[in-house]
C-alpha positions in Angstrom: 117.9 -75.8 13.4 117.9 -76.5 9.6 119.0 -80.1 10.4 116.0 -80.5 12.8 113.6 -79.1 10.1 115.0 -81.5 7.5 114.6 -84.4 10.0 111.0 -83.5 10.7 110.3 -83.3 6.9 111.8 -86.7 6.4 109.8 -88.2 9.2 106.6 -86.6 7.8 107.3 -88.1 4.3 107.9 -91.5 5.8 104.7 -91.3 7.8 102.8 -90.3 4.7 104.4 -93.1 2.7 103.5 -95.6 5.4 99.9 -94.4 5.4 99.5 -94.7 1.6 101.1 -98.1 1.8 98.6 -99.4 4.4 95.6 -98.0 2.4 96.9 -99.1 -1.0 95.0 -102.5 -0.9 91.8 -100.5 -0.6 92.8 -98.0 -3.3 93.8 -100.8 -5.7 90.6 -102.7 -5.0 88.4 -99.6 -5.4 90.1 -98.7 -8.7 89.9 -102.2 -10.1 86.5 -103.4 -8.7 84.5 -100.2 -8.4 85.9 -97.2 -10.3 87.0 -99.2 -13.3 83.7 -100.9 -13.9 81.8 -97.6 -13.4 83.9 -95.9 -16.1 83.4 -99.0 -18.4 79.6 -99.0 -17.8 79.5 -95.2 -18.6 81.2 -96.0 -21.9 78.9 -99.0 -22.6 75.8 -96.9 -22.0 76.6 -95.0 -25.2 77.1 -98.3 -27.2 75.2 -101.3 -28.5 76.9 -104.2 -26.7 75.8 -107.8 -26.3 79.0 -109.2 -24.7 79.8 -111.4 -27.7 80.4 -108.7 -30.3 82.5 -105.6 -29.8 80.7 -102.6 -28.5 79.3 -100.3 -31.2 79.1 -96.5 -30.5 75.5 -95.3 -30.9 75.6 -92.1 -28.9 72.5 -91.3 -26.7 70.3 -93.8 -28.5 70.1 -96.0 -25.3 68.9 -93.1 -23.3 66.4 -92.0 -25.9 65.0 -95.5 -26.0 65.0 -95.7 -22.2 62.7 -92.7 -21.7 60.3 -94.0 -24.4 60.2 -97.5 -22.9 56.9 -98.2 -21.0 58.6 -100.9 -19.0 61.1 -98.4 -17.7 58.4 -96.2 -16.4 56.6 -99.2 -15.0 59.7 -100.3 -13.1 60.3 -96.8 -11.8 56.6 -96.6 -10.7 56.9 -100.0 -8.9 60.1 -99.0 -7.1 58.7 -95.6 -6.0 55.5 -97.4 -4.8 57.6 -99.8 -2.7 59.8 -96.9 -1.4 56.8 -94.9 -0.2 55.5 -98.0 1.7 58.7 -99.6 3.0 60.9 -96.6 3.8 58.7 -94.7 6.3 57.4 -97.9 7.9 60.9 -99.2 8.4 62.1 -96.0 9.9 59.2 -95.7 12.3 59.2 -99.4 13.4 63.0 -99.4 13.9 62.7 -96.3 16.1 59.8 -97.8 18.2 61.6 -101.0 18.7 64.8 -99.2 19.8 62.8 -97.2 22.4 61.2 -100.3 23.7 64.5 -102.1 23.9 66.2 -99.2 25.6 64.2 -99.8 28.7 65.7 -101.6 31.8 63.7 -104.9 31.7 64.8 -108.4 32.4 66.4 -110.2 29.4 66.7 -107.1 27.3 69.9 -108.3 25.7 68.2 -111.4 24.6 65.4 -109.4 23.0 67.9 -107.1 21.3 69.6 -110.2 19.8 66.4 -111.7 18.6 65.2 -108.6 16.9 68.6 -108.0 15.3 69.2 -111.6 14.2 66.9 -111.5 11.1 68.8 -108.7 9.5 71.9 -110.8 9.2 70.3 -113.9 7.7 70.5 -114.9 4.0 68.1 -112.9 1.8 67.3 -116.0 -0.3 66.5 -118.2 2.7 64.4 -115.5 4.3 62.5 -114.9 1.0 61.7 -118.6 0.7 60.3 -118.5 4.2 58.1 -115.5 3.4 56.8 -117.2 0.2 55.4 -120.0 2.4 54.0 -117.4 4.9 52.3 -115.5 2.1 50.9 -118.6 0.4 47.2 -118.0 -0.2 46.2 -121.6 0.7 48.6 -122.8 3.4 50.3 -119.6 4.5 50.2 -118.6 8.2 48.9 -115.1 7.6 45.8 -116.2 5.7 45.1 -119.0 8.1 45.2 -116.5 11.0 42.9 -114.2 9.1 40.5 -117.0 8.3 40.1 -117.8 12.0 38.8 -114.3 12.6 36.5 -114.5 9.6 38.6 -112.6 7.0 39.4 -114.0 3.6 43.0 -113.2 3.0 44.3 -111.8 -0.3 46.6 -113.6 -2.8 49.5 -111.6 -1.5 52.4 -112.2 -4.0 50.0 -113.6 -6.5 47.8 -110.5 -6.5 48.8 -107.4 -8.4 47.2 -105.2 -5.8 48.9 -106.8 -2.8 52.3 -107.7 -4.3 54.1 -104.5 -3.4 52.5 -104.3 0.1 53.7 -107.9 0.6 57.3 -106.9 -0.2 57.0 -103.9 2.1 56.0 -106.2 4.9 58.8 -108.5 4.0 61.3 -105.6 4.2 60.3 -105.0 7.8 62.0 -108.4 8.6 65.4 -106.7 8.4 64.5 -103.6 10.5 66.9 -104.8 13.2 69.8 -103.2 11.5 68.3 -99.7 11.8 67.0 -100.6 15.3 70.6 -101.1 16.5 71.7 -97.8 15.2 68.7 -96.0 16.8 69.5 -97.9 20.1 73.1 -96.6 20.0 71.8 -93.1 19.4 69.3 -93.3 22.3 72.0 -94.4 24.7 74.2 -91.5 23.6 71.6 -88.8 24.5 73.2 -86.7 27.3 71.4 -87.4 30.7 71.8 -83.7 31.7 69.4 -82.6 29.0 66.7 -84.8 30.6 67.6 -83.5 34.0 67.3 -79.9 32.8 63.9 -80.7 31.3 62.7 -82.3 34.5 63.8 -79.2 36.4 61.7 -77.1 34.0 58.7 -79.3 34.9 58.5 -81.4 31.7 56.7 -84.7 31.9 57.7 -87.9 30.1 56.0 -87.1 26.8 57.4 -83.5 26.8 60.9 -84.8 27.5 60.5 -87.3 24.6 59.3 -84.6 22.2 61.7 -81.9 23.2 64.8 -83.9 23.9 64.7 -87.4 22.6 63.3 -86.7 19.1 65.6 -83.7 18.3 68.7 -85.5 19.6 67.8 -88.5 17.4 67.3 -86.6 14.2 71.0 -87.1 13.1 70.5 -90.9 13.5 67.2 -90.6 11.7 68.9 -88.7 8.9 71.6 -91.4 8.6 69.0 -94.2 8.5 66.9 -92.3 6.0 69.8 -91.9 3.5 70.8 -95.6 3.8 67.1 -96.7 3.6 66.6 -94.6 0.5 69.5 -96.2 -1.3 68.4 -99.7 -0.1 64.9 -99.3 -1.4 66.0 -98.3 -4.8 68.5 -101.2 -4.8 65.9 -103.8 -3.9 66.5 -107.0 -6.0 67.2 -110.3 -4.4 63.9 -110.8 -2.6 61.7 -109.8 -5.6 63.7 -112.0 -8.0 63.4 -115.1 -5.8 59.8 -114.5 -4.8 58.5 -113.8 -8.3 60.5 -116.3 -10.4 58.1 -119.2 -9.8 54.4 -119.3 -9.4 53.7 -115.6 -10.0 54.3 -115.8 -13.7 58.0 -115.2 -13.9 60.2 -112.5 -12.5 58.3 -109.2 -12.4 54.9 -110.9 -12.2 52.0 -110.9 -11.8 51.1 -108.5 -14.6 54.4 -106.6 -14.2 53.2 -105.4 -10.8 56.6 -106.4 -9.2 58.9 -105.3 -12.0 61.3 -103.4 -9.8 63.9 -101.2 -11.5 66.8 -103.4 -10.6 64.9 -106.5 -11.8 64.3 -104.9 -15.2 67.9 -103.8 -15.3 69.0 -107.4 -14.6 66.7 -108.8 -17.3 68.0 -106.3 -19.9 71.6 -107.3 -19.0 71.5 -111.0 -18.4 68.3 -112.2 -20.1 68.4 -110.2 -23.3 72.1 -109.4 -23.2 71.6 -105.7 -23.9 74.5 -104.5 -21.8 74.6 -101.0 -23.3 70.9 -100.5 -22.5 71.4 -101.9 -19.0 74.4 -99.6 -18.4 72.2 -96.7 -19.4 69.6 -97.8 -16.9 72.2 -98.1 -14.2 73.4 -94.6 -14.7 69.9 -93.2 -14.8 69.3 -95.0 -11.4 72.5 -93.5 -10.1 71.4 -90.0 -11.0 67.9 -90.6 -9.5 69.4 -91.7 -6.2 71.9 -88.9 -6.3 69.1 -86.3 -6.7 66.9 -87.8 -4.0 69.9 -88.0 -1.6 70.8 -84.5 -2.4 67.3 -83.3 -1.6 67.5 -85.1 1.7 70.8 -83.5 2.5 69.4 -80.1 1.5 66.4 -80.5 3.7 68.5 -81.6 6.7 69.1 -78.1 7.8 65.4 -77.7 8.5 64.9 -80.7 10.8 68.2 -82.2 11.9 69.5 -80.9 15.2 72.8 -81.5 16.9 73.7 -81.4 20.6 75.3 -78.0 20.5 72.2 -76.5 18.8 69.8 -78.2 21.3 71.9 -77.0 24.3 71.9 -73.4 22.9 68.1 -73.5 22.6 67.6 -74.9 26.1 69.9 -72.3 27.6 68.1 -69.5 25.8 
């Protein structure tokens, strides 16, 4: 019996060693490419560092300067404005498209591919396309508006319309969330709909009482990912505002997103310590907002077991 226990212990150790061996490339990559740079940036955030000269310890001076910097508050305001516009519209549009593409219609697979395809295209190429679409003189949007007697705005060249323009541009990639919604819709148990029909529920009542509650975990997932994505918005705004709008962040600092200002501090002014402090403040902001979303999930996220319990009661 003791021999058998020893053999089982040896096999368990070998299995554990094999597991660690297989995951070791990821562990090494995470330590060298993610965890290491994070620790380094935390140290740099307390230093004055310009890449050329050795870092000089200055304590919390970067953070004190950050909260007294008007451009920091402007970049945070711009990012929040974009998040308020882009995040809800993306969640709703993705859900609506998923519902439409969950119907049994001819060529539905083609339509699903067409709606998903834009989300995998290059961000730079797509942004250049939208620059042409938003062009005040030759852009397709203003030409269509002109045909119905409406004078279109300056879009990316107008401080009042620049953020709404980026929110519209962000909807181009709504196909990624749409696919996740679609998978969730196809995973809703049919017996819940059957039970609702037996109780006399019509289509709208079944949608409100079954579909929406069952989709709340998927909505929660897309909400968290979308929240992180909106606060990480960079490529599109950098490409779109680096030319005719008066430089990155133009016009009139109306598109000075947080990540764009961080990039300028690091690679334009070579203030790596200041940029590292900005990065950690952004990390804390996203962490707090994500924590609030998780905290609120108990109030509005339902799972299959909970829904079945309510329907049985």
